[in-house]
C-alpha positions in Angstrom: 0.0 0.0 0.0 2.9 2.3 0.4 3.5 2.2 -3.4 -0.1 3.2 -4.0 0.4 6.1 -1.6 3.5 7.2 -3.4 1.8 7.0 -6.8 -1.2 8.9 -5.7 1.0 11.7 -4.2 3.0 11.8 -7.4 -0.2 12.1 -9.5 -1.5 14.9 -7.2 1.8 16.7 -7.6 1.6 16.5 -11.4 -2.0 17.6 -11.6 -1.9 20.3 -8.9 -5.2 22.1 -8.6 -6.1 22.1 -12.3 -9.8 22.6 -12.6 -10.0 20.7 -15.9 -8.8 17.6 -14.1 -10.8 17.8 -10.9 -12.3 14.4 -11.4 -8.8 12.9 -11.6 -7.7 14.9 -8.6 -10.6 13.5 -6.6 -9.8 10.0 -7.7 -6.1 10.3 -6.8 -7.2 11.6 -3.4 -9.5 8.6 -3.0 -6.6 6.2 -3.9 -4.4 8.1 -1.4 -7.0 7.8 1.3 -7.5 4.1 0.7 -3.8 3.5 0.9 -3.5 5.4 4.1 -6.5 3.5 5.5 -4.8 0.2 4.8 -1.8 1.4 6.6 -4.0 2.3 9.7 -3.2 6.0 9.2 -6.8 6.9 9.9 -6.6 10.6 10.5 -4.6 11.1 7.3 -7.1 8.9 5.4 -10.0 11.0 6.8 -8.3 14.1 5.4 -7.7 12.6 2.0 -11.3 11.4 1.8 -12.6 14.8 2.8 -10.4 16.4 0.1 -11.8 13.9 -2.5 -15.3 14.7 -1.5 -14.6 18.5 -1.9 -13.1 17.9 -5.3 -16.1 15.8 -6.4 -18.6 18.4 -5.0 -17.2 20.8 -7.7 -18.3 18.3 -10.4 -21.9 18.1 -9.1 -21.7 14.4 -9.8 -23.7 12.1 -7.4 -21.7 9.0 -8.4 -18.4 10.7 -7.8 -19.5 12.0 -4.4 -20.9 8.6 -3.5 -17.4 7.0 -4.0 -16.1 9.5 -1.4 -19.0 8.7 1.0 -18.3 4.9 0.6 -14.7 5.4 1.4 -15.6 7.5 4.4 -18.0 4.7 5.5 -15.1 2.2 5.2 -13.1 4.5 7.5 -15.9 4.7 10.0 -16.2 0.9 10.0 -12.4 0.6 10.6 -12.9 2.9 13.6 -15.7 0.8 14.9 -18.4 3.4 14.3 -21.1 1.3 12.6 -23.7 3.9 12.9 -21.7 6.5 11.0 -20.8 3.9 8.4 -24.4 3.1 7.9 -25.3 6.8 7.4 -22.6 7.3 4.9 
């Protein structure tokens, strides 16, 4: 999972905050969050997932936002917060 983290960070560095690639920025942030989640770096994963959700909100795409919510639900499950996971 460390390799996935490195690749996601590299992709984010290359893309920067380019508005024309906001979907790819959001996806890279999701990959980063999932890699951090697998490494039990939960606070960092939470931040990456929130950043992904923010990026996807700019797209006004329900399916993209749903991917961020599912990832946040996975994080809540890992933390043992079943209620929050169910809400997400």
